[in-house]
BALO-377162 format. One record per atom (N, C-alpha, C, O): residue number from 0; residue in one letter; atom name; x negated, y, z. Coordinates in steps of 0.2 Angstrom, whole numbers. Atoms other than C-alpha are relative to their C-alpha. Layout:
MIZA  num  residu  atome   east  north     up
MIZA  NUM       A     CA      X      Y      Z
...
This chain:
MIZA  num  residu  atome   east  north     up
MIZA    0       M      N      4      5      4
MIZA    0       M     CA   -413    540    581
MIZA    0       M      C     -7     -1      5
MIZA    0       M      O    -10      3      7
MIZA    1       S      N      6      1     -4
MIZA    1       S     CA   -427    531    591
MIZA    1       S      C     -6     -2     -5
MIZA    1       S      O     -5     -5    -10
MIZA    2       F      N      6      1      4
MIZA    2       F     CA   -445    529    585
MIZA    2       F      C     -3     -7      2
MIZA    2       F      O     -4     -7      8
MIZA    3       T      N      3      7     -1
MIZA    3       T     CA   -452    511    584
MIZA    3       T      C     -5     -1     -4
MIZA    3       T      O     -6      3     -9
MIZA    4       W      N      5      1      4
MIZA    4       W     CA   -467    504    577
MIZA    4       W      C      1     -7     -3
MIZA    4       W      O      4    -11     -1
MIZA    5       R      N      1      6      3
MIZA    5       R     CA   -471    490    565
MIZA    5       R      C     -7     -2     -1
MIZA    5       R      O    -11      3     -1
MIZA    6       Y      N      7      2      1
MIZA    6       Y     CA   -487    480    564
MIZA    6       Y      C     -1     -5     -6
MIZA    6       Y      O      4     -9     -8
MIZA    7       V      N      2      5      5
MIZA    7       V     CA   -495    472    549
MIZA    7       V      C     -7     -3      2
MIZA    7       V      O    -12      0      3
MIZA    8       V      N      5      3     -2
MIZA    8       V     CA   -507    459    554
MIZA    8       V      C     -4     -4     -6
MIZA    8       V      O      0     -7    -10
MIZA    9       R      N      4      3      5
MIZA    9       R     CA   -521    453    542
MIZA    9       R      C     -3     -6      2
MIZA    9       R      O     -3     -8      8
MIZA   10       P      N      3      6     -2
MIZA   10       P     CA   -528    436    541
MIZA   10       P      C     -6      0      5
MIZA   10       P      O     -7     -5      9
MIZA   11       N      N      6     -1     -4
MIZA   11       N     CA   -544    442    550
MIZA   11       N      C      1      2      7
MIZA   11       N      O     -3      3     11
MIZA   12       G      N     -2     -2     -7
MIZA   12       G     CA   -534    448    565
MIZA   12       G      C      0      8      0
MIZA   12       G      O      3     10      5
MIZA   13       S      N      0     -7      0
MIZA   13       S     CA   -536    466    560
MIZA   13       S      C      8      2     -1
MIZA   13       S      O     11     -2     -4
MIZA   14       F      N     -7     -2      1
MIZA   14       F     CA   -519    476    560
MIZA   14       F      C      0      7     -1
MIZA   14       F      O     -4     11      0
MIZA   15       S      N     -2     -7      0
MIZA   15       S     CA   -511    492    557
MIZA   15       S      C      7      1      3
MIZA   15       S      O     11     -4      3
MIZA   16       R      N     -6     -1     -3
MIZA   16       R     CA   -497    500    566
MIZA   16       R      C      3      6     -3
MIZA   16       R      O      0     12     -4
MIZA   17       V      N     -3     -6      3
MIZA   17       V     CA   -485    512    557
MIZA   17       V      C      7      1      3
MIZA   17       V      O     10     -4      6
MIZA   18       G      N     -7     -1     -1
MIZA   18       G     CA   -468    520    560
MIZA   18       G      C      4     -5     -3
MIZA   18       G      O      3     -6     -9
MIZA   19       N      N     -5      4      3
MIZA   19       N     CA   -454    509    557
MIZA   19       N      C      4      2     -6
MIZA   19       N      O      7      8     -6
MIZA   20       L      N     -4     -1      6
MIZA   20       L     CA   -447    509    540
MIZA   20       L      C      5     -5     -2
MIZA   20       L      O      3    -10     -4
MIZA   21       D      N     -5      6      0
MIZA   21       D     CA   -431    499    541
MIZA   21       D      C      1     -3     -7
MIZA   21       D      O      3     -9     -8
MIZA   22       N      N     -1      2      7
MIZA   22       N     CA   -429    498    522
MIZA   22       N      C     -6     -3     -4
MIZA   22       N      O     -5     -4    -10
MIZA   23       V      N      6      3      3
MIZA   23       V     CA   -446    491    518
MIZA   23       V      C     -2     -6      3
MIZA   23       V      O     -3     -7      9
MIZA   24       S      N      1      7     -3
MIZA   24       S     CA   -450    473    520
MIZA   24       S      C     -8      0      2
MIZA   24       S      O    -12      4      0
MIZA   25       D      N      7      1     -3
MIZA   25       D     CA   -466    467    529
MIZA   25       D      C     -5     -1     -6
MIZA   25       D      O    -11      1     -6
MIZA   26       E      N      4      1      6
MIZA   26       E     CA   -473    461    512
MIZA   26       E      C     -1      7     -4
MIZA   26       E      O     -7      8     -6
MIZA   27       E      N      1     -6      3
MIZA   27       E     CA   -470    478    504
MIZA   27       E      C     -5      5      4
MIZA   27       E      O     -9      8      1
MIZA   28       L      N      4     -4     -5
MIZA   28       L     CA   -478    487    519
MIZA   28       L      C     -7     -3     -1
MIZA   28       L      O    -12      2     -1
MIZA   29       A      N      6      3      1
MIZA   29       A     CA   -493    475    517
MIZA   29       A      C     -4      3     -6
MIZA   29       A      O    -10      4     -6
MIZA   30       R      N      2     -2      7
MIZA   30       R     CA   -495    480    499
MIZA   30       R      C     -2      7      0
MIZA   30       R      O     -7     10     -3
MIZA   31       L      N      1     -8     -1
MIZA   31       L     CA   -495    499    504
MIZA   31       L      C     -6      1      4
MIZA   31       L      O     -9      7      4
MIZA   32       E      N      6     -1     -4
MIZA   32       E     CA   -509    496    516
MIZA   32       E      C     -7      1     -4
MIZA   32       E      O     -7     -2     -9
MIZA   33       R      N      7     -1      3
MIZA   33       R     CA   -527    502    512
MIZA   33       R      C     -4     -6      1
MIZA   33       R      O     -3     -9      6
MIZA   34       D      N      5      5     -1
MIZA   34       D     CA   -541    490    511
MIZA   34       D      C     -4      1      6
MIZA   34       D      O     -7      6      7
MIZA   35       D      N      4      0     -6
MIZA   35       D     CA   -548    486    528
MIZA   35       D      C     -7      0     -1
MIZA   35       D      O    -11      2      4
MIZA   36       D      N      7      1      1
MIZA   36       D     CA   -565    483    521
MIZA   36       D      C     -3      7     -1
MIZA   36       D      O     -9      8     -1
MIZA   37       E      N      2     -7      1
MIZA   37       E     CA   -566    502    518
MIZA   37       E      C     -3      3      7
MIZA   37       E      O     -7      7      7
MIZA   38       Q      N      2     -2     -7
MIZA   38       Q     CA   -568    504    537
MIZA   38       Q      C     -7     -3      2
MIZA   38       Q      O     -7     -9      2
MIZA   39       P      N      7      2     -2
MIZA   39       P     CA   -586    503    543
MIZA   39       P      C      1     -3      7
MIZA   39       P      O      6     -1     11
MIZA   40       E      N      0      3     -7
MIZA   40       E     CA   -588    492    559
MIZA   40       E      C     -3      5      5
MIZA   40       E      O     -8      8      3
MIZA   41       R      N      2     -5     -5
MIZA   41       R     CA   -590    503    574
MIZA   41       R      C     -3     -4      6
MIZA   41       R      O     -1     -9      8
MIZA   42       P      N      3      3     -6
MIZA   42       P     CA   -602    499    589
MIZA   42       P      C      4      3      6
MIZA   42       P      O      6      9      6
MIZA   43       C      N     -3     -2     -7
MIZA   43       C     CA   -595    500    607
MIZA   43       C      C     -4      6      2
MIZA   43       C      O    -11      6      2
MIZA   44       S      N      4     -6     -2
MIZA   44       S     CA   -600    517    614
MIZA   44       S      C     -3     -1      7
MIZA   44       S      O     -7      3      9
MIZA   45       R      N      3      1     -7
MIZA   45       R     CA   -604    509    631
MIZA   45       R      C     -6     -5     -1
MIZA   45       R      O    -11     -4      3
MIZA   46       C      N      5      5      0
MIZA   46       C     CA   -615    494    625
MIZA   46       C      C     -3     -1     -7
MIZA   46       C      O     -8     -4     -7
MIZA   47       G      N      2      1      7
MIZA   47       G     CA   -617    494    606
MIZA   47       G      C      2     -6     -3
MIZA   47       G      O      1     -7     -9
MIZA   48       T      N     -2      6      3
MIZA   48       T     CA   -609    478    603
MIZA   48       T      C      6      2     -5
MIZA   48       T      O      9      7     -4
MIZA   49       L      N     -5     -2      4
MIZA   49       L     CA   -597    478    588
MIZA   49       L      C      7     -1      3
MIZA   49       L      O      8     -6      6
MIZA   50       L      N     -7      0     -3
MIZA   50       L     CA   -579    482    593
MIZA   50       L      C      4     -4     -4
MIZA   50       L      O      4     -5    -10
MIZA   51       L      N     -6      4      3
MIZA   51       L     CA   -564    471    589
MIZA   51       L      C      5      5     -3
MIZA   51       L      O      8      4     -8
MIZA   52       L      N     -5     -5      2
MIZA   52       L     CA   -554    487    588
MIZA   52       L      C     -2      6      3
MIZA   52       L      O     -4      7      9
MIZA   53       D      N      0     -6     -3
MIZA   53       D     CA   -555    505    590
MIZA   53       D      C      6      4     -3
MIZA   53       D      O      8      3     -8
MIZA   54       W      N     -6     -3      1
MIZA   54       W     CA   -540    516    591
MIZA   54       W      C      1      7      3
MIZA   54       W      O     -2      8      9
MIZA   55       H      N     -2     -6     -3
MIZA   55       H     CA   -534    534    594
MIZA   55       H      C      5     -1      5
MIZA   55       H      O     10     -5      4
MIZA   56       G      N     -6      0     -5
MIZA   56       G     CA   -524    535    610
MIZA   56       G      C      6      4     -2
MIZA   56       G      O      6      7     -7
MIZA   57       P      N     -6     -4      2
MIZA   57       P     CA   -507    542    610
MIZA   57       P      C     -1      7     -1
MIZA   57       P      O     -6     10      2
MIZA   58       L      N      0     -7      3
MIZA   58       L     CA   -504    559    602
MIZA   58       L      C     -1      5      6
MIZA   58       L      O      2      4     11
MIZA   59       M      N      2     -6     -5
MIZA   59       M     CA   -511    574    612
MIZA   59       M      C     -4     -2      6
MIZA   59       M      O     -5      2     10
MIZA   60       T      N      4      1     -6
MIZA   60       T     CA   -521    564    625
MIZA   60       T      C     -7      0     -2
MIZA   60       T      O    -11      1      3
MIZA   61       G      N      7     -1      1
MIZA   61       G     CA   -537    565    616
MIZA   61       G      C     -5     -6      2
MIZA   61       G      O    -11     -6      2
MIZA   62       V      N      4      6     -2
MIZA   62       V     CA   -542    547    621
MIZA   62       V      C     -1     -4     -6
MIZA   62       V      O      3     -5    -10
MIZA   63       W      N      2      4      5
MIZA   63       W     CA   -552    536    610
MIZA   63       W      C      0     -7      3
MIZA   63       W      O     -4     -8      8
MIZA   64       M      N     -1      7     -3
MIZA   64       M     CA   -548    517    614
MIZA   64       M      C     -5     -4     -4
MIZA   64       M      O     -5     -5    -10
MIZA   65       E      N      4      5      3
MIZA   65       E     CA   -561    504    611
MIZA   65       E      C      2     -7      3
MIZA   65       E      O      2     -8      9
MIZA   66       L      N      0      7     -3
MIZA   66       L     CA   -559    485    613
MIZA   66       L      C     -6     -4     -2
MIZA   66       L      O     -8     -6     -7
MIZA   67       C      N      7      3      1
MIZA   67       C     CA   -576    477    616
MIZA   67       C      C      0     -6      3
MIZA   67       C      O      2     -7      9
MIZA   68       P      N      0      6     -3
MIZA   68       P     CA   -578    459    619
MIZA   68       P      C     -5     -1      6
MIZA   68       P      O     -4     -5     10
MIZA   69       A      N      5      0     -5
MIZA   69       A     CA   -593    462    630
MIZA   69       A      C      2      4      6
MIZA   69       A      O      2      2     12
MIZA   70       C      N     -1     -5     -6
MIZA   70       C     CA   -587    477    641
MIZA   70       C      C      7     -1      3
MIZA   70       C      O      8      0      8
MIZA   71       D      N     -7      0     -2
MIZA   71       D     CA   -568    473    642
MIZA   71       D      C      3     -7      2
MIZA   71       D      O      8     -7      3
MIZA   72       A      N     -3      7     -1
MIZA   72       A     CA   -567    454    645
MIZA   72       A      C      2     -1      7
MIZA   72       A      O      6     -6      8
MIZA   73       D      N     -3      1     -6
MIZA   73       D     CA   -564    457    663
MIZA   73       D      C      6      3      2
MIZA   73       D      O      9      3      7
MIZA   74       R      N     -6     -3     -1
MIZA   74       R     CA   -549    467    661
MIZA   74       R      C      6     -4     -3
MIZA   74       R      O      5     -6     -9
MIZA   75       P      N     -5      5      2
MIZA   75       P     CA   -533    456    660
MIZA   75       P      C      3      2     -7
MIZA   75       P      O      4     -3    -11
MIZA   76       A      N     -3     -2      7
MIZA   76       A     CA   -524    465    645
MIZA   76       A      C     -5      0     -5
MIZA   76       A      O     -3     -3    -11
MIZA   77       A      N      5      0      5
MIZA   77       A     CA   -540    467    636
MIZA   77       A      C     -2     -7     -2
MIZA   77       A      O     -3     -9     -8
MIZA   78       R      N      2      7      1
MIZA   78       R     CA   -545    449    638
MIZA   78       R      C      5     -4     -4
MIZA   78       R      O      3     -8     -8
MIZA   79       A      N     -5      3      4
MIZA   79       A     CA   -528    443    632
MIZA   79       A      C      0      2     -7
MIZA   79       A      O      1     -2    -12
MIZA   80       F      N      1     -2      6
MIZA   80       F     CA   -530    454    617
MIZA   80       F      C     -6     -3     -4
MIZA   80       F      O     -5     -4    -10
MIZA   81       I      N      6      3      3
MIZA   81       I     CA   -547    448    613
MIZA   81       I      C      1     -7     -1
MIZA   81       I      O     -1     -9     -7
MIZA   82       Q      N     -1      7      1
MIZA   82       Q     CA   -542    430    615
MIZA   82       Q      C      5     -1     -6
MIZA   82       Q      O      4     -5    -11
MIZA   83       W      N     -5      1      5
MIZA   83       W     CA   -527    433    603
MIZA   83       W      C     -4      2     -7
MIZA   83       W      O     -3     -2    -12
MIZA   84       H      N      4     -2      6
MIZA   84       H     CA   -539    442    590
MIZA   84       H      C     -4     -6     -2
MIZA   84       H      O     -5     -6     -8
MIZA   85       R      N      5      6      2
MIZA   85       R     CA   -551    427    590
MIZA   85       R      C      3     -6     -2
MIZA   85       R      O      0    -10     -5
MIZA   86       D      N     -3      6      2
MIZA   86       D     CA   -538    414    588
MIZA   86       D      C      3      0     -7
MIZA   86       D      O      7      4     -9
MIZA   87       T      N     -2      0      7
MIZA   87       T     CA   -536    409    570
MIZA   87       T      C      7     -2     -1
MIZA   87       T      O     10      0     -6
MIZA   88       D      N     -7      1      0
MIZA   88       D     CA   -518    403    574
MIZA   88       D      C      4      5      4
MIZA   88       D      O      9      4      6
MIZA   89       R      N     -4     -6     -4
MIZA   89       R     CA   -513    420    582
MIZA   89       R      C      7      0     -3
MIZA   89       R      O      9      0     -9
MIZA   90       D      N     -7     -1      1
MIZA   90       D     CA   -495    423    583
MIZA   90       D      C      1      8     -1
MIZA   90       D      O      1     12      4
MIZA   91       P      N     -1     -7      2
MIZA   91       P     CA   -491    440    574
MIZA   91       P      C      5      3      5
MIZA   91       P      O      5      9      6
MIZA   92       K      N     -6     -3     -4
MIZA   92       K     CA   -475    442    585
MIZA   92       K      C     -3      2      7
MIZA   92       K      O      1      6     10
MIZA   93       A      N      3     -2     -7
MIZA   93       A     CA   -486    443    601
MIZA   93       A      C     -4      7      0
MIZA   93       A      O     -5     10      5
MIZA   94       L      N      4     -6      1
MIZA   94       L     CA   -495    458    594
MIZA   94       L      C      3      6      4
MIZA   94       L      O     -1     10      7
MIZA   95       P      N     -3     -6     -3
MIZA   95       P     CA   -483    472    600
MIZA   95       P      C     -1      0      7
MIZA   95       P      O     -3      5     10
MIZA   96       Q      N      0      0     -7
MIZA   96       Q     CA   -483    467    618
MIZA   96       Q      C     -8      0      2
MIZA   96       Q      O     -9      3      7
MIZA   97       L      N      7      0     -1
MIZA   97       L     CA   -502    463    618
MIZA   97       L      C     -3      7     -1
MIZA   97       L      O     -7     10      3
MIZA   98       F      N      2     -6      2
MIZA   98       F     CA   -505    480    610
MIZA   98       F      C      2      5      6
MIZA   98       F      O     -2      9      9
MIZA   99       E      N     -2     -4     -5
MIZA   99       E     CA   -494    489    623
MIZA   99       E      C     -3     -1      6
MIZA   99       E      O     -5      4     10
MIZA  100       D      N      4      1     -7
MIZA  100       D     CA   -502    481    638
MIZA  100       D      C     -7      2      0
MIZA  100       D      O     -9      5      4
MIZA  101       W      N      7     -3      1
MIZA  101       W     CA   -519    485    631
MIZA  101       W      C      0      7      1
MIZA  101       W      O     -5     10      4
MIZA  102       E      N      0     -8      0
MIZA  102       E     CA   -515    503    628
MIZA  102       E      C      2      2      7
MIZA  102       E      O     -1      7      9
MIZA  103       T      N     -1     -3     -7
MIZA  103       T     CA   -507    505    645
MIZA  103       T      C     -6     -1      5
MIZA  103       T      O     -7      4      8
MIZA  104       E      N      6      1     -5
MIZA  104       E     CA   -522    497    654
MIZA  104       E      C     -6      5     -2
MIZA  104       E      O     -9      8      3
MIZA  105       T      N      5     -4      3
MIZA  105       T     CA   -534    507    643
MIZA  105       T      C      1      8      2
MIZA  105       T      O     -3     11      5
MIZA  106       M      N     -2     -7     -2
MIZA  106       M     CA   -525    524    646
MIZA  106       M      C      0      1      8
MIZA  106       M      O     -2      6     10
MIZA  107       H      N      0     -1     -8
MIZA  107       H     CA   -523    520    665
MIZA  107       H      C     -7      1      2
MIZA  107       H      O     -9      5      7
MIZA  108       A      N      7     -1     -2
MIZA  108       A     CA   -542    519    666
MIZA  108       A      C     -3      7     -2
MIZA  108       A      O     -8      9      1
MIZA  109       Q      N      2     -7      2
MIZA  109       Q     CA   -543    536    658
MIZA  109       Q      C      4      5      4
MIZA  109       Q      O      4     11      2
MIZA  110       G      N     -4     -4     -4
MIZA  110       G     CA   -531    543    671
MIZA  110       G      C      7      2     -2
MIZA  110       G      O     10      6      0
MIZA  111       W      N     -6     -1      3
MIZA  111       W     CA   -515    541    662
MIZA  111       W      C      5     -6      3
MIZA  111       W      O      2    -11      4
MIZA  112       A      N     -5      6     -2
MIZA  112       A     CA   -499    531    668
MIZA  112       A      C      6      0     -5
MIZA  112       A      O      8      6     -7
MIZA  113       R      N     -6      1      4
MIZA  113       R     CA   -484    525    658
MIZA  113       R      C      6      3      4
MIZA  113       R      O      7      1     10
MIZA  114       A      N     -6     -2     -3
MIZA  114       A     CA   -469    535    662
MIZA  114       A      C      6     -4      0
MIZA  114       A      O      6     -8     -5
MIZA  115       P      N     -6      5      1
MIZA  115       P     CA   -453    526    666
MIZA  115       P      C      4      3     -6
MIZA  115       P      O      5      8     -7
MIZA  116       Q      N     -4     -1      6
MIZA  116       Q     CA   -442    525    651
MIZA  116       Q      C      8      1      2
MIZA  116       Q      O     10     -3      6
MIZA  117       P      N     -7     -1     -2
MIZA  117       P     CA   -424    532    652
MIZA  117       P      C      4     -6     -2
MIZA  117       P      O      3     -9     -8
MIZA  118       D      N     -4      5      2
MIZA  118       D     CA   -411    519    652
MIZA  118       D      C      5      1     -6
MIZA  118       D      O      7     -4     -9
MIZA  119       A      N     -5     -2      5
MIZA  119       A     CA   -400    528    640
MIZA  119       A      C     -3     -1     -7
MIZA  119       A      O      1      0    -12
MIZA  120       Q      N      3      0      7
MIZA  120       Q     CA   -412    525    625
MIZA  120       Q      C      3     -6     -4
MIZA  120       Q      O      4    -11     -1
MIZA  121       P      N     -2      6      4
MIZA  121       P     CA   -405    514    611
MIZA  121       P      C     -5     -6      0
MIZA  121       P      O    -11     -4      0
MIZA  122       A      N      5      5      0
MIZA  122       A     CA   -413    497    610
MIZA  122       A      C     -4      0     -6
MIZA  122       A      O     -2      2    -11
MIZA  123       A      N      5      0      6
MIZA  123       A     CA   -428    496    599
MIZA  123       A      C      1     -7     -4
MIZA  123       A      O      4    -11     -1
MIZA  124       R      N      0      6      5
MIZA  124       R     CA   -430    483    585
MIZA  124       R      C     -3     -6      5
MIZA  124       R      O     -8     -5      8
MIZA  125       P      N      2      5     -4
MIZA  125       P     CA   -432    466    593
MIZA  125       P      C     -8     -1     -1
MIZA  125       P      O    -10     -1     -7
MIZA  126       G      N      7      1      0
MIZA  126       G     CA   -451    463    597
MIZA  126       G      C     -4      6      0
MIZA  126       G      O    -10      6      0
MIZA  127       S      N      4     -6      0
MIZA  127       S     CA   -455    481    597
MIZA  127       S      C      0      3      8
MIZA  127       S      O      5      2     11
MIZA  128       P      N      0     -3     -7
MIZA  128       P     CA   -461    489    614
MIZA  128       P      C      4      6      0
MIZA  128       P      O      6      9     -5
MIZA  129       A      N     -4     -6     -1
MIZA  129       A     CA   -452    503    622
MIZA  129       A      C     -4      6     -3
MIZA  129       A      O    -10      5     -3
MIZA  130       P      N      4     -6      2
MIZA  130       P     CA   -457    520    615
MIZA  130       P      C     -5      2      6
MIZA  130       P      O     -3      2     11
MIZA  131       L      N      5     -2     -4
MIZA  131       L     CA   -473    526    623
MIZA  131       L      C      1      7      3
MIZA  131       L      O      2     12     -1
MIZA  132       R      N      0     -7     -3
MIZA  132       R     CA   -472    541    635
MIZA  132       R      C     -5      0      6
MIZA  132       R      O     -4     -3     11
MIZA  133       L      N      5      0     -5
MIZA  133       L     CA   -488    544    645
MIZA  133       L      C      0      6      3
MIZA  133       L      O      1     11      0
MIZA  134       V      N      1     -6     -4
MIZA  134       V     CA   -491    556    659
MIZA  134       V      C     -6      0      4
MIZA  134       V      O     -8     -6      6
MIZA  135       P      N      6      0     -4
MIZA  135       P     CA   -507    561    668
MIZA  135       P      C      3     -3      7
MIZA  135       P      O      8     -2     10
MIZA  136       R      N     -2      3     -6
MIZA  136       R     CA   -507    550    684
MIZA  136       R      C      2      6      5
MIZA  136       R      O     -2     11      6
MIZA  137       G      N     -2     -5     -5
MIZA  137       G     CA   -498    559    698
MIZA  137       G      C      5      5     -2
MIZA  137       G      O      7      9      2
MIZA  138       H      N     -5     -4      3
MIZA  138       H     CA   -486    568    687
MIZA  138       H      C      5     -4     -3
MIZA  138       H      O      4     -9     -5
MIZA  139       G      N     -6      4      3
MIZA  139       G     CA   -469    563    681
MIZA  139       G      C      3     -5      4
MIZA  139       G      O      8     -8      2
């Protein structure tokens, strides 16, 4: 069994990522989500600007990822993610790849690199990125 992600995108561009539940529709999943208004807006740890996104890095890395429109606009994957987030006509289907690219870029800046994926893995759900496997740079 392969582990894949599903994304629920809200009208304001915020989203959540959950483990794939094949027998649950996107609508049911959205109803199960907690209210995003409960989350306080966080300032960037680098400049104090309100973040577009703050996210725990992959399990066991201890990395806290921040998407700041002021600090990250010069990074290609972050810039694309910022543009997607600000676009009111955003395409939710673009989110998995944008998130994977941003996560890879952010983790690389923290000294991690995406490990090559084994070819023998079953294909993920269409539109889902390959399962993430990060290793410290110089290992793996």
